[in-house]
C-alpha positions as CSV (number, residue, x, y, z in Angstrom):
1,M,8.5,24.4,19.8
2,I,6.8,27.6,18.6
3,S,8.4,29.6,15.8
4,E,7.7,33.3,15.7
5,F,5.4,34.4,12.9
6,N,3.2,37.2,11.9
7,N,-0.6,37.2,12.0
8,V,-2.0,34.4,9.9
9,T,-5.6,34.3,8.8
10,H,-7.2,31.1,7.7
11,E,-10.6,30.4,6.2
12,S,-11.8,29.0,9.6
13,G,-9.9,31.4,11.9
14,L,-6.6,33.1,12.7
15,E,-3.4,32.5,14.7
16,F,-0.8,34.8,16.1
17,F,2.0,35.1,18.7
18,L,2.0,37.7,21.4
19,S,5.6,38.3,22.0
20,M,6.6,39.4,25.5
21,E,9.3,39.0,28.1
22,S,7.0,36.7,30.0
23,P,3.3,36.1,30.0
24,P,1.7,37.8,33.1
25,T,1.3,35.7,36.2
26,A,-1.4,38.1,37.4
27,T,-4.8,36.5,36.8
28,H,-8.5,37.4,36.8
29,Q,-8.9,35.5,40.2
30,M,-6.6,38.0,42.0
31,K,-9.5,40.5,42.6
32,K,-9.5,42.0,46.0
33,V,-12.3,43.2,48.3
34,N,-12.6,46.7,49.7
35,F,-14.3,46.1,53.1
36,K,-15.2,49.8,53.6
37,T,-17.1,50.0,50.3
38,H,-18.1,46.3,50.1
39,S,-16.8,46.2,46.5
40,F,-14.3,44.3,44.5
41,Y,-11.3,45.8,42.7
42,E,-8.4,44.6,40.6
43,P,-4.9,44.9,41.9
44,K,-2.4,47.1,39.9
45,E,-0.8,43.9,38.4
46,V,-4.1,42.7,37.0
47,K,-5.0,46.1,35.6
48,E,-1.7,46.3,33.9
49,A,-2.0,42.8,32.4
50,R,-5.5,43.6,31.2
51,R,-4.4,46.8,29.6
52,N,-1.4,45.2,27.9
53,F,-3.5,42.2,26.7
54,T,-6.2,44.5,25.2
55,E,-3.6,46.7,23.5
56,M,-1.6,43.7,22.0
57,L,-4.8,41.8,21.0
58,S,-6.2,44.9,19.2
59,L,-3.4,44.5,16.6
60,H,-4.7,40.9,15.7
61,R,-8.5,41.1,16.0
62,P,-10.6,40.0,13.0
63,L,-12.3,42.5,10.8
64,S,-15.6,41.7,12.4
65,P,-16.4,39.7,15.6
66,I,-16.9,36.0,15.2
67,M,-20.6,35.2,15.7
68,G,-20.6,31.4,16.1
69,P,-18.9,28.8,18.3
70,V,-15.1,29.1,18.7
71,R,-12.2,26.9,19.6
72,L,-9.4,28.7,21.4
73,I,-6.0,27.2,21.6
74,T,-3.3,29.0,23.6
75,K,0.3,28.0,24.5
76,W,1.8,30.2,27.2
77,C,5.7,30.3,27.0
78,Y,7.5,31.4,30.2
79,P,11.3,32.1,30.3
80,P,13.0,28.8,30.8
81,G,15.8,30.1,33.1
82,E,18.4,27.4,33.6
83,K,16.3,24.8,31.8
84,K,17.9,23.8,28.4
85,N,14.9,22.0,26.8
86,P,11.3,23.2,26.6
87,S,9.2,21.5,29.2
88,Y,5.7,21.8,30.6
89,K,5.3,24.4,33.4
90,T,3.6,22.8,36.5
91,T,3.7,25.9,38.8
92,K,1.2,28.7,39.2
93,P,-0.7,30.4,37.7
94,D,-3.3,27.7,37.0
95,T,-4.4,27.5,33.4
96,D,-8.1,28.1,34.2
97,N,-7.2,31.3,35.9
98,M,-4.8,32.5,33.2
99,I,-7.2,32.0,30.3
100,K,-10.1,33.9,31.9
101,L,-8.3,37.3,31.7
102,L,-7.2,36.6,28.1
103,K,-10.7,35.7,27.0
104,D,-12.1,38.8,28.7
105,C,-9.6,40.9,26.8
106,M,-10.3,39.1,23.5
107,T,-14.0,40.0,24.0
108,K,-13.1,43.6,24.7
109,A,-10.8,43.7,21.6
110,G,-13.6,42.5,19.4
111,F,-12.7,38.8,18.6
112,W,-16.2,37.7,19.3
113,K,-19.4,39.0,20.8
114,D,-19.0,37.2,24.1
115,D,-16.5,34.7,25.5
116,S,-19.3,32.2,26.1
117,Q,-18.9,31.5,22.4
118,V,-15.6,29.6,23.3
119,A,-17.1,26.1,23.1
120,S,-13.7,24.3,23.1
121,E,-10.4,25.4,24.5
122,I,-6.9,24.0,24.9
123,T,-4.5,25.9,27.2
124,E,-0.9,24.8,27.8
125,K,1.9,26.4,29.6
126,F,5.6,25.8,29.1
127,W,9.1,26.8,30.1
128,A,10.2,27.7,26.5
129,R,11.5,30.3,24.0
130,P,10.3,32.4,22.4
131,T,8.5,33.8,25.4
132,G,4.9,35.0,25.0
133,I,1.5,33.5,24.1
134,Y,0.6,31.6,20.9
135,V,-3.1,32.1,20.1
136,K,-5.2,30.2,17.6
137,V,-8.9,31.0,17.2
138,E,-11.0,28.6,15.0
139,E,-14.6,28.9,14.0
140,L,-16.4,25.7,14.7
């Protein structure tokens, strides 16, 4: 389904694969409320996922942030377990929650000025090997 490859830069963007044992299941939506201070905070799992994403993404960022509209394509590959063939993953986390944390980290890593520039996105999740996240960023 997805072959491993190194960073590839195209005239219109770049693509890479974030190899990991399993994409995180912690999402941006998992924020908690501290009722004593009336503030929000991120659980340990979300902080760890954010830190790992930002660190891995910094190895693939463009030389300068993209300034115009962007298409973001991601394919999240989770360990298939007993499944023999790659198949779509239909369990949590939801794709809209998964992608938010990744886009926030891509902003912090310097892929673009703001994730509002992502005008088009395709996010898919699979039970498949290799495990990790395929990312393609295209300037529109």
